[in-house]
C-alpha positions in Angstrom: 118.8 113.9 67.7 116.8 111.2 69.4 114.5 113.7 71.0 113.8 115.3 67.6 112.3 112.1 66.2 110.7 111.0 69.4 106.9 110.5 68.6 106.1 111.8 72.1 107.8 115.2 71.6 105.8 118.4 71.4 106.0 118.8 67.6 104.8 115.3 66.7 102.1 115.5 69.4 100.8 118.8 67.8 100.8 117.2 64.3 98.9 114.2 65.5 96.3 116.3 67.3 96.0 118.5 64.1 95.4 115.4 62.0 92.8 114.1 64.4 91.0 117.4 64.5 91.0 117.6 60.7 89.9 114.0 60.3 87.1 114.2 62.9 85.8 117.4 61.2 85.9 115.6 57.9 83.9 112.6 59.2 81.3 115.1 60.7 81.0 117.0 57.4 80.8 113.9 55.3 78.0 112.4 57.5 76.1 115.6 58.2 76.4 117.4 54.8 77.7 114.8 52.4 74.2 114.0 51.0 73.3 117.7 50.7 76.5 118.5 48.8 76.0 115.6 46.5 72.4 116.6 45.8 73.5 120.1 44.9 75.8 118.7 42.2 73.1 116.5 40.9 70.8 119.5 40.5 67.5 117.9 41.3 65.2 119.7 43.7 63.4 116.5 45.0 66.8 114.9 45.7 68.1 118.1 47.4 65.1 118.3 49.8 65.3 114.6 50.5 69.0 115.0 51.4 68.1 117.9 53.7 65.5 115.7 55.4 67.9 112.9 55.9 70.7 115.2 57.1 68.3 116.6 59.8 68.5 113.1 61.4 72.2 112.5 60.8 73.7 115.8 62.1 72.8 114.9 65.8 74.6 111.6 66.0 77.5 113.1 64.0 77.8 116.1 66.4 77.6 113.8 69.4 80.3 111.6 68.0 82.5 114.6 67.0 82.4 116.0 70.6 83.1 112.6 72.2 86.0 111.8 70.0 87.4 115.3 70.3 87.6 115.1 74.0 88.7 111.5 74.3 91.2 111.3 71.4 92.3 114.8 70.6 92.5 116.1 74.2 93.0 113.0 76.3 95.1 111.0 73.7 93.0 107.8 74.2 92.3 105.3 71.4 91.9 106.2 67.7 89.7 109.0 66.1 87.8 106.9 63.6 87.1 104.1 66.1 85.8 106.4 68.9 83.8 108.6 66.4 81.8 105.6 65.0 81.5 104.0 68.4 79.8 107.1 69.8 77.8 107.5 66.5 76.4 104.0 66.8 75.8 104.1 70.5 73.9 107.4 70.5 72.2 107.2 67.1 68.6 106.7 68.2 68.3 109.6 70.7 70.6 111.9 68.9 68.9 111.5 65.5 65.4 112.3 67.0 66.8 115.2 69.0 68.5 116.7 65.9 65.3 116.3 63.8 63.3 118.1 66.4 65.8 121.0 66.6 66.0 121.1 62.8 62.2 121.3 62.5 62.1 124.0 65.2 64.7 126.0 63.3 62.7 125.8 60.1 59.5 126.9 61.8 61.3 129.8 63.5 62.7 130.8 60.1 59.2 130.9 58.7 57.8 132.8 61.7 60.6 135.4 61.6 60.0 136.0 57.9 56.3 136.5 58.7 57.1 138.9 61.5 59.4 140.9 59.2 56.6 141.1 56.6 54.3 142.5 59.3 56.9 145.1 60.3 57.4 146.1 56.7 53.6 146.6 56.4 53.8 149.0 59.4 52.1 146.7 61.9 53.6 147.2 65.4 52.5 143.7 66.5 55.2 142.4 64.1 57.9 143.8 66.4 56.5 141.8 69.3 56.3 138.6 67.3 59.9 139.2 66.0 61.2 139.6 69.6 59.4 136.5 70.8 60.6 134.3 67.9 64.2 135.6 68.3 64.0 134.8 72.1 62.8 131.3 71.2 65.7 130.8 68.9 68.2 132.0 71.6 66.6 129.6 74.2 66.8 126.7 71.7 70.4 127.6 70.9 71.6 127.6 74.5 70.0 124.2 75.1 71.4 122.8 71.8 74.9 124.0 72.8 74.8 121.4 75.6 72.5 118.7 74.3 74.9 116.6 72.2 77.9 117.0 74.6 75.7 115.8 77.4 74.5 112.8 75.3 78.1 112.0 74.4 79.0 111.6 78.1 75.8 110.2 79.8 73.2 107.6 78.9 69.9 109.5 79.0 66.4 109.2 77.4 65.2 111.8 74.9 63.1 113.6 77.5 65.9 113.4 80.0 68.3 114.9 77.4 66.0 117.8 76.8 65.5 118.4 80.5 69.2 118.1 81.4 70.3 120.3 78.5 67.9 123.1 79.5 68.8 122.8 83.2 72.5 123.0 82.5 72.2 125.8 80.0 70.2 128.0 82.4 72.3 127.1 85.5 75.5 127.9 83.5 74.1 130.8 81.6 77.4 132.7 81.1 79.1 129.6 79.6 76.0 129.1 77.4 76.2 132.7 76.1 79.9 132.2 75.3 79.1 129.0 73.4 76.5 130.9 71.3 78.9 133.8 70.8 81.5 131.3 69.4 79.0 129.9 67.0 78.1 133.4 65.9 81.7 134.4 65.4 82.4 131.3 63.3 79.3 131.9 61.2 80.3 135.5 60.5 83.8 134.5 59.6 82.5 131.8 57.2 80.3 134.4 55.6 83.1 137.0 55.2 85.7 134.5 53.9 83.4 132.2 51.9 85.3 132.9 48.7 88.6 132.1 50.3 87.1 128.8 51.6 86.0 127.9 48.1 89.5 128.1 46.9 90.9 126.4 50.1 88.2 123.8 50.4 90.7 121.4 51.9 90.7 123.6 55.1 86.9 123.3 55.5 86.9 120.1 57.7 89.2 121.9 60.2 86.3 124.2 61.1 83.9 121.7 62.8 86.9 119.9 64.4 88.4 123.2 65.8 85.0 124.4 66.9 84.4 121.2 68.9 87.9 121.5 70.4 87.4 125.1 71.5 83.9 124.4 72.9 85.2 121.5 74.9 87.3 123.8 77.1 84.1 125.6 78.1 81.9 122.5 78.4 84.2 119.9 80.1 84.5 121.6 83.5 80.7 121.6 83.8 80.3 118.0 82.7 82.9 116.8 85.2 80.7 118.2 88.0 77.9 115.9 87.0 80.0 112.8 86.4 79.8 110.3 89.2 83.2 109.0 90.3 83.8 105.2 90.3 84.5 103.6 93.6 88.1 102.4 93.6 91.0 102.9 91.4 91.0 102.3 87.6 93.0 99.1 88.2 90.3 97.9 90.6 87.2 98.9 88.6 88.6 98.4 85.1 87.2 101.8 84.1 89.4 104.3 82.4 88.1 107.6 83.7 89.8 109.6 80.9 87.1 112.3 81.2 88.4 113.3 84.7 91.9 114.2 83.5 
């Protein structure tokens, strides 16, 4: 009986991790999309576009914080979800916000360019096919680098240019993992599209999506980040550094 109510047994550990996953996903959604959702209910186009603009800056720090807290709290059972989320959010805000705005702007430009290429194709102009292929390739290239950018920032202190460079280098060097990460994003996107009506009725489950996605992605990303993490000289007791990311 004592084992049944032991907070360290498998059942309670699973429940705690599920709660952390849900809560971290909720924090990510609230910060990244909260203004956009609020603007939709207000029904004002200027407010909606202003919310989109602000969210383009916020989604990067929130994504960085989500990955950091997922690995440290959910996987490594260190500290508390809210504390580590906002610690990373504040620490990486400047670089992550600029990075996410650049990627958001690039995505918008690619959307316009792909629409233009489709218009050329519909008009029977063969050059439109070339443009479409180039723009899609650009989106894929940006996607594989984006898959690594915020996890890298969550682990290392880098400048904006250094983050771009390292994300691209890691993405190309570990191309198979990068493709898997893009595939996971694509699968989640398709599932959300198919089951969107179900999610509207079960909206309480929506915050599980970013949390679970971050958790799944961490199993692909962490082995790579460990390779680039320098070991501290001495034991944790000697250095005072908890190298939880090496577990």
